[in-house]
C-alpha positions in Angstrom: 107.9 66.4 148.3 104.9 65.6 146.1 103.3 68.8 147.4 106.3 70.9 146.3 106.0 69.6 142.7 102.3 70.4 142.7 103.1 73.9 144.0 105.7 74.4 141.2 103.3 73.3 138.5 99.7 74.1 139.6 98.4 73.7 136.0 99.0 69.9 136.0 95.9 69.4 138.1 93.7 70.9 135.4 95.6 69.8 132.3 93.9 66.5 131.5 90.4 67.5 132.4 90.9 70.7 130.3 92.2 68.8 127.3 89.3 66.3 127.7 86.8 69.2 127.8 88.3 70.7 124.6 88.2 67.4 122.8 84.6 66.8 123.8 83.6 70.3 122.7 85.3 69.7 119.3 83.4 66.4 118.8 80.1 68.1 119.7 80.8 70.9 117.2 81.7 68.4 114.4 78.5 66.4 115.1 76.4 69.6 115.0 78.0 70.8 111.8 77.7 67.4 110.1 74.0 67.1 110.9 73.1 70.7 110.0 75.4 71.4 107.0 73.2 69.5 104.5 71.7 71.8 101.9 68.0 71.8 101.5 66.1 72.5 98.4 65.2 76.2 97.9 61.7 75.3 96.7 59.3 73.0 98.4 59.1 69.4 97.1 55.5 70.0 95.8 56.8 72.8 93.5 60.0 71.0 92.5 58.1 68.9 89.9 57.6 72.1 87.8 60.8 73.1 86.0 62.3 76.4 87.1 63.1 78.8 84.3 66.7 78.4 83.3 68.7 81.6 82.6 69.8 81.9 79.0 73.0 83.8 78.3 72.4 86.9 76.1 74.5 85.6 73.2 72.3 82.5 73.0 69.0 84.4 72.6 68.7 83.8 68.8 69.7 80.2 68.6 67.3 77.4 67.7 67.2 73.8 68.7 68.6 71.5 66.0 68.5 68.1 67.8 67.5 66.8 71.1 67.9 63.5 73.0 66.2 62.3 76.1 68.8 60.5 78.2 68.8 58.4 81.4 71.5 56.4 83.1 71.6 52.8 84.2 74.1 51.4 86.7 75.5 48.0 85.7 77.7 45.4 87.4 81.4 46.3 87.8 80.8 50.0 88.1 79.8 50.4 84.5 77.2 53.1 83.6 75.0 52.9 80.5 73.7 56.1 78.9 70.4 55.2 77.4 68.1 57.0 74.9 65.0 57.3 77.1 62.6 57.4 74.1 64.0 54.4 72.3 65.4 52.4 75.2 68.7 51.9 73.2 72.0 52.1 75.0 74.0 54.9 73.4 77.2 54.5 75.4 78.5 52.1 78.0 81.1 53.8 80.2 83.5 51.6 82.1 84.3 52.4 85.8 86.6 55.4 85.9 86.0 56.3 82.3 84.6 59.5 80.8 85.1 61.4 84.1 83.5 64.7 82.9 80.4 63.1 81.5 79.7 60.9 84.6 80.4 63.8 86.9 77.9 66.1 85.2 75.2 63.3 85.2 75.9 62.4 88.8 75.6 66.1 89.9 72.2 66.3 88.2 71.1 63.0 89.8 72.2 64.2 93.2 70.2 67.4 92.8 67.2 65.2 92.1 67.8 63.0 95.1 68.1 66.0 97.4 64.7 67.2 96.2 63.1 63.8 96.2 62.4 63.8 92.5 62.0 60.7 90.3 65.5 59.6 89.3 64.2 57.9 86.1 62.9 61.0 84.4 65.1 61.8 81.4 67.7 64.6 81.0 67.6 66.6 77.8 70.7 66.9 75.7 70.2 69.6 73.0 72.3 70.6 70.0 71.7 74.2 69.1 71.9 76.0 65.7 75.2 77.6 66.8 76.6 74.1 67.3 76.7 74.5 71.1 75.4 71.7 73.4 73.4 72.0 76.6 72.3 69.3 79.1 69.2 70.2 81.1 67.2 68.5 83.8 63.6 69.6 83.1 62.6 68.3 86.6 64.9 70.8 88.5 65.6 73.4 85.9 69.4 72.8 86.2 71.1 73.4 82.9 74.7 73.1 81.8 76.1 74.8 78.7 78.6 72.0 77.9 80.8 74.0 75.5 81.8 76.2 78.5 83.7 73.2 79.8 85.9 72.8 76.7 85.6 71.3 73.3 86.7 67.8 74.3 84.2 67.6 77.1 81.4 68.8 74.8 82.5 66.4 72.1 82.0 63.5 74.6 78.3 64.4 74.8 78.1 65.2 71.0 79.1 61.6 70.3 75.8 60.5 71.9 74.0 62.2 69.0 76.2 60.2 66.6 75.3 57.0 68.4 71.6 57.8 68.5 71.3 58.6 64.8 73.6 55.8 63.6 71.9 53.0 61.7 71.2 50.0 63.9 
């Protein structure tokens, strides 16, 4: 009687080994993709120390630099992050964990780009106020540059307050 059930359903004999083979194949594929899907720098590490030219939009050709700050970040206990004037060593802003999401995200993206290229994480970023009142944040080590006004006035204002803090009387 057991043979008649096997004759009725011949696929049962191969069902579990087939499913096992598919699962194994999926795991091997996931492992392969996870180990090979890491982006690598487009320039060799030796050349990464020289800043790449950053493209300037056509409408910004005639603007001039008005103010510039050299910034770096410091991690503190409790998930707080300090934004420090790299020239003066003065803390311009202390951001609590989960606060100022845009500002921290931009700075973390720039730091991650440095880490991927094995570049010194303590080198300062440059925050620039231009004659047209626009702001940019640039990493001179990688050439990465963000025109902050493109992300909305409230996000640009978060960075503009760093100028206020830097030039406020102590």
